[in-house]
N, C-alpha and C positions, 0 to 999 in steps of 0.2 A: 681401735682393736688392740688386744693384749699382745705384748712382745715377749711374754714368757716362753721358755722353750716348750715346744710341743712334744711331750714325751711319747705320744702315740706315733710320731714319725721317726722314732729312733729304732735302729737295728741293734738290739742288745745281744752281746756274746755271753755265753755261759760264764759265771763268775770264776770258775776254777781255771779258765784259760787266759785270764787277764795277766799280761806282763806288767812290769812296773813303770815303763816309759810310754807316754801317750803324746801323739802329735796333735796340736790344735791349730786349725787353719780358719781364720776369719775370712769370709769370701763374699764379695759383692760384685756381681757382673764380671766374673773372670772366666766365662765359659771357654774362651780361646786358649787358656793356659792351664786350667785346673786339671783337666783330664790327663795331660802329660805328666804333671807333677804327681798325681795320685798313682799313676803307673810306676813311676820311679820309686815312690815310697813303698809300694807293694813288695818290691824286691827286698826291702829291709825287714819285712815281717813285723812291723810295728802297728799297733792300733792307731787309727786316725779318726778324729772328730772334726767334721766340717761344719762351721756355723754359717749357714746361708742367710746373709743379712739383708733380706728384702730384695734379692736379685730378681730381675725381670727378663733375663736373657737365657734361662735354662741352666744356670749354675747348679742349682739344687738337683736337677735331673742327672747331670754329669756325675755328681757325687753319689747319687743313688745307684747309678749304673756301675760305679766302681766298688760298690758294696761296703762303703765306710759308714760310720755313724753320722747322723745328721741332726742338727738342731736348726729349725727354721724360724726366722723372725718374719712376721707378716709385713712389717715396714722396716726401712733402714733405720737402725738404732745406733750405729757407730762401731768402730773397731774395738773400743774399750769394752762396750757392752757385750760384743761378740766374744772377746777373750774371756771376760768374766764368766759368761754363761758356759763356755766350753770347759774352763778349768773347774768351775763348780760341779759340773757333771762328772768330770774326771775324779775329783776329790771324793765324790759319793761312791765311786767305783774302786777306790783304793789305790790309785796310781800315786807314785812317789815323785815322779819327775815329769814335767811338761816341756815339750819342745814347741815353741811358738814360731810359726813361719807364715809368710804371706802366700796368697794363691796366685800371684801374678807372674810366676815363673822366674823371679829374680834370685831366689834362694835355691842352692843346689843341695839335694838330699845327701850327697857324699860328705858334706860338712857336719851333718847332724850328729854323728857319733862323737866327734870331738867336743861339741857343745855339751852333750849328755855326760861325757866323761869328766868335764870340768866341774860339774856340780856334784860329783860323787863325794868330794870333800865336804863334810857336814858344815864346815865354817863358811862355805861359799853358797850364797843364796841364789845368785843370778849369774849366768854366763852370757855375755852379750857378743854377738858377732861383730867383728871389726873389719869394716870395708875400707878403712883409710889407707891401707897399703896398696890399694888398687885405684888410686886417684884418677888415673888417666881416663878410666871408663865412667867415672861419676860426673854427671852434669855439673857445670861450674857453680851455678847458683845453689844447688843442693849441697855442694862441697863447702861453700862459704857459710851457709846457714847452719849446717851440721857442726862445723868447727866452733862457731860462736856458742851454740847451745851446749855442746859437749863440754866446753871450757866452763861455762856457767854451772852446769849440773855437776861437774867434777868438784867444783868448789863447794857446792851445796851438800854433796855426799861425802866430802873429805876423802875421796878416793879418785884415782885417775881413771876416767872412762873416755877413751878416745873417740868412741862412736855411739853416743848415748841414744841416738834415734833409730838405730838398727832394729828392725822388727824380728829378726832371726835370733832367737835366744832360748836359753833353757832356764827353768825356774823350779826350785824344790817345793814340794808340797808342804813341808814343815814350815817354810817361810810363809806360804799363803795362809796357813792356819794361825799365824801370829800377827798378820796385818790385815787390814780391810781395804780392798781396792774399791773405789767409788766412781771413778770417772768413766765416761761413756765413749770418748773419742780418742784422738791420737795422743792426748796428754797422758794416757795410761802408761805409755812407755817411760815417761819421766816419773810418774807416781810410783811405779813399780820399783825403780832404782832408789828414789829418795826414801821410801818406806823400808826397803831392804836395809839400806845403810843405817837408818835410825833404829832398826831392830837388832843391829849388831852383826849383820852378815857382810861378808866380803862380796864384792862384785868384780868378776874377772872378765877379760876380753879374750876372744878366740878369733884369730884371723880366718876370714871366709872369702870366698869368691862370689861376686855379685854380677849378674847378667843384666845390663841395661839395654833395653830395646827402645822402641819409639812410643812406649806406653805413656799415657797422660797421667801426671801426678794426681793423686786423689786428695792431696793436702791443699787446703784453702788458706793461703798465707795470712790474710787478715783475721778471719774468723778463728783459725786454729791458734794464731799467736795470742789473740785475746783470751781464748780458753786457757792457754798455757800460763799466761801471766795471772789470770784469775785463780788458777790452781795454786801457783806459787804464793800468791798473796794470802790464800786461805789455809795454807799449811799451818798446823798448830805447832 
């Protein structure tokens, strides 16, 4: 079955009412947390696009009830594919800034405006949330893995990026128009940074608060590590 966005399932707002900032949320089986997040975002009066990535638990229905835009994947296609589809939709609508955040309740909407403000400087392509000031709440294995990967990616980008794997970030549309994102899964977070740096954009970090609950990590260490190193190897 095709995983292209189903345009018939989108709730389109009149073009003249479109603001410049759009929130993109890749969502797969997050029915327990998505509704609360969307309620919080509604108070900020920002447009939201939820990419329902093959959920089987009613995630798409929660998004529909909240009245946000929805792209549905018939089968799970990965976080990278979801982000690419969401941002591509937004580019076609004329948005100039995208806020990317997860649907699992870890990211707080109150930090959103500081991320958006950080990319108002046209020399800054990406603003990445920095969780590393809140290490006590971060699971130990995640902290170690993130530290090693962030050091490696900082060297690759020739810019200091203390929390390279944070999914809560802002990205400028003009950067997206100059690079081509191709990865389908978690390696997109690295791809985005490397290609931004190579295109001459700055990458800045913005301190954020992250809420860790007892959620199960969706990262598969071996498979995702292999994809990551394959991506690095294939960089031109």
